C-alpha positions in Angstrom: -2.9 -6.3 -21.7 -1.4 -2.8 -21.9 1.9 -2.0 -20.2 0.1 0.5 -18.0 -2.4 -2.1 -16.9 0.4 -4.5 -16.1 2.2 -1.9 -14.0 -1.0 -1.2 -12.0 -1.8 -4.9 -11.5 1.6 -5.5 -9.9 0.6 -3.2 -7.1 -1.9 -4.5 -4.5 -3.5 -2.3 -2.0 -2.6 -2.6 1.7 -4.7 0.6 2.6 -1.4 2.3 3.5 -3.1 5.7 3.4 -6.4 4.8 5.0 -8.5 7.9 5.8 -5.6 10.3 5.0 -6.5 13.4 3.0 -4.3 14.3 0.0 -4.3 17.3 -2.3 -2.7 16.6 -5.7 -2.1 19.5 -8.0 -1.8 18.8 -11.7 -4.0 15.8 -11.0 -5.8 15.5 -14.4 -3.0 13.8 -16.3 0.3 12.0 -16.2 2.0 11.6 -12.8 -0.7 13.6 -11.0 -3.5 11.4 -12.3 -1.5 8.2 -11.5 -0.9 9.5 -7.9 -4.7 10.2 -7.6 -5.5 6.6 -8.6 -2.8 5.1 -6.3 -3.7 7.2 -3.3 -7.4 6.4 -3.7 -6.6 2.7 -4.0 -4.6 2.9 -0.7 -7.6 4.4 1.1 -6.9 8.2 0.9 -9.5 10.9 0.3 -8.1 12.6 -2.8 -8.6 16.2 -3.8 -7.6 16.6 -7.4 -6.6 20.1 -8.5 -6.2 21.3 -12.1 -7.5 23.6 -14.7 -9.5 21.2 -16.9 -12.8 21.0 -15.1 -14.5 18.3 -17.2 -11.5 15.9 -17.1 -11.0 16.5 -13.4 -14.6 15.8 -12.4 -14.6 12.7 -14.5 -11.4 11.4 -12.7 -12.8 12.2 -9.3 -16.1 10.4 -10.1 -14.1 7.3 -11.3 -12.4 7.2 -7.9 -15.7 7.2 -5.9 -17.4 9.5 -3.5 -14.3 9.9 -1.3 -12.6 12.0 -4.0 -13.4 15.5 -5.4 -12.1 17.9 -8.0 -11.3 21.6 -7.4 -10.5 23.9 -10.3 -7.3 25.6 -9.6 -4.5 27.4 -11.5 -1.4 27.0 -9.2 0.1 30.1 -10.7 -2.6 32.1 -8.9 -2.1 32.5 -5.2 -5.9 33.0 -4.5 -6.5 29.6 -6.3 -4.1 27.8 -4.0 -5.5 29.4 -0.9 -9.0 28.5 -2.0 -7.9 24.9 -2.7 -6.7 24.5 0.8 -9.8 26.1 2.3 -12.2 23.9 0.3 -10.3 20.8 1.3 -10.5 21.7 5.0 -14.2 22.6 4.6 -15.0 19.3 2.9 -12.5 16.9 4.6 -11.6 18.6 7.9 -7.9 18.0 7.6 -4.9 17.7 5.2 -2.4 15.0 5.5 -0.4 15.3 2.3 0.1 17.8 -0.5 1.7 16.7 -3.8 2.8 19.7 -5.7 2.9 18.1 -9.1 1.6 20.7 -11.5 4.1 21.6 -14.1 4.6 23.0 -17.6 7.1 23.0 -20.4 9.6 25.8 -20.3 9.7 28.5 -23.0 13.3 29.4 -22.3 16.0 28.7 -24.9 19.4 30.2 -25.6 20.1 32.6 -22.8 20.7 35.6 -25.0 17.4 35.0 -26.8 15.2 34.2 -23.8 12.4 36.5 -22.8 12.8 37.2 -19.1 9.1 36.5 -18.6 9.6 32.9 -19.7 12.3 32.5 -17.0 9.9 34.1 -14.5 7.1 31.7 -15.6 9.3 28.7 -14.8 9.8 29.9 -11.2 6.1 30.8 -10.8 5.0 27.3 -11.7 7.8 25.2 -10.3 9.0 27.1 -7.2 6.4 29.7 -6.2 3.4 27.4 -6.5 4.9 24.7 -4.2 6.0 27.4 -1.8 2.4 28.7 -1.7 1.0 25.2 -1.1 3.3 24.8 1.9 2.4 28.3 3.1 -1.3 27.7 3.2 -1.5 24.0 4.0 1.3 23.8 6.7 -0.6 25.6 9.5 -3.3 22.9 9.7 -0.6 20.2 9.7 1.4 22.0 12.3 -1.7 22.2 14.6 -1.9 18.4 14.4 1.9 17.9 14.3 1.7 15.6 11.3 1.7 15.9 7.6 3.7 15.4 4.4 4.6 17.6 1.4 5.9 15.9 -1.7 7.3 18.3 -4.3 7.6 16.8 -7.8 11.1 17.7 -9.0 13.3 16.2 -11.7 16.7 14.8 -12.3 17.2 18.2 -14.0 17.5 19.7 -10.5 21.0 18.2 -10.1 22.2 17.6 -13.6 22.3 20.1 -16.5 21.7 19.2 -20.0 18.5 17.1 -19.6 16.1 20.0 -20.3 16.1 23.7 -21.2 17.9 25.9 -18.7 14.9 27.7 -17.2 13.2 24.5 -16.2 16.5 23.1 -14.8 17.2 26.2 -12.7 13.7 26.2 -11.4 13.8 22.6 -10.4 17.2 23.1 -8.7 15.6 26.0 -6.7 12.7 23.7 -5.8 15.1 21.1 -4.4 16.6 23.6 -2.1 13.3 25.1 -1.1 12.3 21.6 -0.1 15.4 21.2 2.1 14.8 24.5 3.7 11.2 23.7 4.4 12.1 20.2 5.7 14.4 21.8 8.3 11.8 24.3 9.5 8.7 22.1 9.4 10.4 19.0 10.5 10.7 20.4 14.0 6.9 20.5 14.0 6.3 17.0 12.8 5.9 17.8 9.1 7.9 16.0 6.4 9.0 17.6 3.2 10.5 15.6 0.4 11.0 15.7 -3.4 10.7 13.0 -6.0 13.0 13.4 -9.0 11.9 11.4 -12.0 13.9 10.7 -15.1 12.2 10.7 -18.5 8.7 9.4 -17.7 6.0 8.1 -20.1 3.5 11.0 -19.8 1.8 13.5 -22.1 4.1 16.3 -21.2 6.5 15.5 -24.1 3.6 15.7 -26.5 2.4 19.0 -25.0 5.9 20.4 -25.4 5.7 19.4 -29.0 2.5 21.5 -29.4 -0.2 18.8 -28.9 -3.3 20.0 -27.2 -3.6 19.2 -23.5 -6.7 17.1 -24.0 -5.1 15.0 -26.7 -1.5 14.7 -25.3 -2.3 11.6 -23.2 -3.4 9.7 -26.3 0.2 9.7 -27.6 1.9 7.6 -25.0 3.1 5.0 -27.5 4.6 7.7 -29.6 6.4 9.2 -26.6 7.9 5.8 -25.7 8.9 5.1 -29.2 10.6 8.5 -29.5 12.8 7.7 -26.5 13.6 4.1 -27.6 16.9 5.1 -29.2 17.9 7.7 -26.7 17.4 5.9 -23.4 19.8 3.0 -23.9 22.7 5.5 -24.3 22.0 7.2 -20.9 19.9 4.8 -18.8 21.3 1.6 -17.5 18.0 -0.1 -17.0 15.9 -1.0 -20.1 12.5 0.5 -20.8 10.9 3.8 -19.8 9.6 4.9 -16.4 5.8 5.0 -16.1 3.7 7.4 -14.2 2.7 4.6 -11.9 6.3 4.1 -10.8 6.4 7.6 -9.5 3.0 7.3 -7.9 4.1 4.2 -6.0 7.0 6.2 -4.6 4.7 9.0 -3.6 2.5 6.5 -1.7 5.5 5.5 0.3 6.5 9.0 1.1 3.0 9.9 2.2 2.6 6.8 4.4 3.6 6.3 8.0 6.3 3.9 6.6 8.3 7.0 5.7 7.8 8.7 9.1 11.5 9.6 9.4 12.1 10.4 5.7 12.5 14.2 5.6 14.5 16.5 3.4 15.1 13.7 1.0 15.2 13.6 -2.8 14.0 10.3 -4.1 15.5 9.8 -7.5 13.6 7.5 -9.9 15.6 7.4 -13.1 16.7 3.9 -13.9 20.3 4.8 -13.0 20.7 7.8 -15.3 22.3 10.0 -12.7 24.4 7.2 -11.3 26.6 7.1 -14.4 27.0 6.0 -18.0 25.5 2.6 -18.9 28.1 -0.1 -19.3 27.3 -0.6 -23.0 27.8 3.1 -23.7 31.1 3.1 -21.8 32.3 0.0 -23.7 31.4 1.7 -27.0 33.3 4.7 -25.9 36.5 2.8 -25.1 36.2 0.9 -28.4 35.9 4.3 -30.3 39.0 5.5 -28.4 40.9 2.3 -29.3 39.9 2.6 -33.0 40.9 6.3 -33.0 44.4 5.5 -31.6 44.8 2.7 -34.1 43.8 5.0 -37.0 46.5 7.4 -35.8 49.1 4.7 -35.9 49.3 4.0 -32.2 49.5 0.2 -31.8 50.1 -1.9 -28.7 
């Protein structure tokens, strides 16, 4: 049994999203695909949005007749508006939008970064979620219910986990979410973020130049690449899976979270809480060894 299968089998459906309609951008792979599977299992009608038509239609078909795929590039305003319009035409309502679409950043050392790369980070990770809220919120406001879930990152609050353009954009997304939560909360709409730590998805392979269609075939390699790094920064053993994030999204979209608004749900195995005890212990030992080498003895 694969680890992914084991994770999925631990979660049993209680139909917590029965008859809700959810749009999931970036739904053809990674966290987005896991959210589509989890939401469908919990009874939701899922509208998967992405750029890869063949993959998207195959995923929608695997989830049954209640789901559909819409080709959409979230960097294009017209595509986001059309996505919302098609969902309303087909389903008659929108209960949840997960702005999950993302991309690796092309920014690097500040002096060497093309400003367009910086702009691209904001287009994908800030402007697209803003547009999703702009076009989907009116129908939610009319019904005085709904939920937006913006997929953020621990990079939103901690520097040094990614390149700077991505981190700055995610920080902006976090504050956009808070601002929207204050405005839309008065109208019955909840807006929250999920901030994952390093998660077992194909995005790391894509950042390394692997083709989008092949990236998801390299999950074992991704996990192996993190095997030596994670114990130094993450207290809990193992690597986060896309299904872990999807389960949190189910909660935030459900009525169980009816008063959760403006919240950032961090899922990182304790990375942002502090240094692992073993790392700290090794640090103190290195300090003691250094003092002893310098002739400082108790």
